[in-house]
C-alpha positions as a Markdown table, in Angstrom:
| # | Residue | x | y | z |
|---|---|---|---|---|
| 1 | Met | -23.7 | -20.6 | -6.1 |
| 2 | Lys | -26.2 | -17.8 | -6.0 |
| 3 | Phe | -26.5 | -14.9 | -8.4 |
| 4 | Ala | -27.3 | -11.2 | -7.8 |
| 5 | Ser | -27.8 | -8.2 | -10.0 |
| 6 | Val | -25.4 | -5.3 | -9.6 |
| 7 | Glu | -28.4 | -2.9 | -10.2 |
| 8 | Arg | -30.1 | -4.4 | -7.1 |
| 9 | Leu | -27.1 | -4.4 | -4.8 |
| 10 | Pro | -28.2 | -1.4 | -2.7 |
| 11 | Gln | -31.6 | -3.0 | -2.0 |
| 12 | Asp | -30.4 | -6.6 | -1.6 |
| 13 | Trp | -27.0 | -6.2 | 0.1 |
| 14 | Lys | -28.2 | -7.4 | 3.6 |
| 15 | Glu | -29.6 | -10.6 | 2.0 |
| 16 | Ile | -26.5 | -11.2 | -0.1 |
| 17 | Leu | -24.3 | -10.8 | 3.0 |
| 18 | Gln | -26.5 | -13.3 | 4.8 |
| 19 | Trp | -26.0 | -15.8 | 2.0 |
| 20 | Val | -22.3 | -15.3 | 2.2 |
| 21 | Ala | -22.3 | -15.6 | 6.0 |
| 22 | Asp | -24.1 | -18.9 | 5.5 |
| 23 | Gly | -21.2 | -20.2 | 3.3 |
| 24 | Glu | -22.7 | -19.4 | -0.1 |
| 25 | Glu | -20.7 | -17.8 | -3.0 |
| 26 | Val | -22.5 | -15.1 | -4.8 |
| 27 | Glu | -21.7 | -14.0 | -8.4 |
| 28 | Leu | -22.6 | -10.4 | -9.3 |
| 29 | Ile | -24.1 | -9.9 | -12.7 |
| 30 | Glu | -24.2 | -6.7 | -14.8 |
| 31 | Arg | -25.9 | -6.7 | -18.2 |
| 32 | Glu | -26.0 | -10.5 | -18.2 |
| 33 | Gln | -22.2 | -10.7 | -17.6 |
| 34 | Pro | -20.5 | -11.9 | -14.4 |
| 35 | Val | -18.4 | -9.0 | -13.0 |
| 36 | Ala | -17.5 | -10.1 | -9.5 |
| 37 | Arg | -17.8 | -12.8 | -6.9 |
| 38 | Val | -18.5 | -12.4 | -3.2 |
| 39 | Val | -17.1 | -15.4 | -1.2 |
| 40 | Pro | -17.1 | -16.3 | 2.4 |
| 41 | Ala | -13.9 | -15.2 | 4.3 |
| 42 | Arg | -11.6 | -17.9 | 5.5 |
| 43 | Ser | -11.6 | -18.3 | 9.2 |
| 44 | Arg | -8.5 | -17.6 | 11.1 |
| 45 | Ser | -8.1 | -21.3 | 11.8 |
| 46 | Glu | -7.9 | -22.0 | 8.1 |
| 47 | Val | -5.2 | -19.3 | 7.6 |
| 48 | Arg | -2.1 | -20.1 | 9.6 |
| 49 | Ala | 0.7 | -17.5 | 9.3 |
| 50 | Pro | 4.1 | -18.6 | 10.4 |
| 51 | Ala | 4.7 | -17.8 | 14.1 |
| 52 | Ser | 8.3 | -16.9 | 13.4 |
| 53 | Val | 10.9 | -17.0 | 10.7 |
| 54 | Phe | 12.0 | -20.4 | 11.9 |
| 55 | Asp | 8.6 | -21.8 | 10.8 |
| 56 | Leu | 9.2 | -20.9 | 7.1 |
| 57 | Gln | 10.1 | -23.7 | 4.8 |
| 58 | Pro | 13.6 | -23.5 | 3.2 |
| 59 | Leu | 13.9 | -22.6 | -0.5 |
| 60 | Arg | 15.4 | -25.2 | -2.8 |
| 61 | Leu | 17.5 | -23.4 | -5.4 |
| 62 | Gly | 18.8 | -26.4 | -7.2 |
| 63 | Pro | 22.4 | -26.9 | -8.3 |
| 64 | Val | 24.8 | -24.0 | -8.5 |
| 65 | Leu | 26.7 | -23.7 | -11.8 |
| 66 | Lys | 30.3 | -23.0 | -11.5 |
| 67 | Pro | 32.8 | -22.4 | -14.4 |
| 68 | Phe | 35.2 | -25.2 | -15.1 |
| 69 | Ala | 38.0 | -22.7 | -15.9 |
| 70 | Glu | 38.5 | -18.9 | -15.6 |
| 71 | Asp | 37.7 | -18.3 | -19.2 |
| 72 | Asp | 34.4 | -20.2 | -19.2 |
| 73 | Asp | 31.4 | -18.0 | -20.1 |
| 74 | Leu | 28.4 | -19.9 | -18.6 |
| 75 | Leu | 26.1 | -16.9 | -18.9 |
| 76 | Gly | 27.0 | -16.4 | -22.6 |
| 77 | Glu | 26.4 | -20.1 | -23.3 |
| 78 | Met | 23.0 | -20.0 | -21.6 |
| 79 | Leu | 22.0 | -16.9 | -23.6 |
| 80 | Asp | 23.2 | -18.5 | -26.8 |
| 81 | Asp | 21.1 | -21.6 | -26.0 |
| 82 | Ser | 18.0 | -19.6 | -25.3 |
| 83 | Arg | 18.3 | -17.7 | -28.6 |
| 84 | Asn | 18.4 | -20.9 | -30.6 |
């Protein structure tokens, strides 16, 4: 990783961009503290968006809780458990 001063950004920007284009990460420093990081963009081959909704992975929601009887209060029981 390379480092660059925020105060020198206007003068050094082209050089910093060249470092990043070459694959280097650059941390920007202001008053001896890191404030930002400039990183190479991922190429389109690295970022693959789903081509359609059918390419999305299904969600796994887990078991569905159902009351055993009409007077069961599952939400109330869960809330009571979370308060204890």
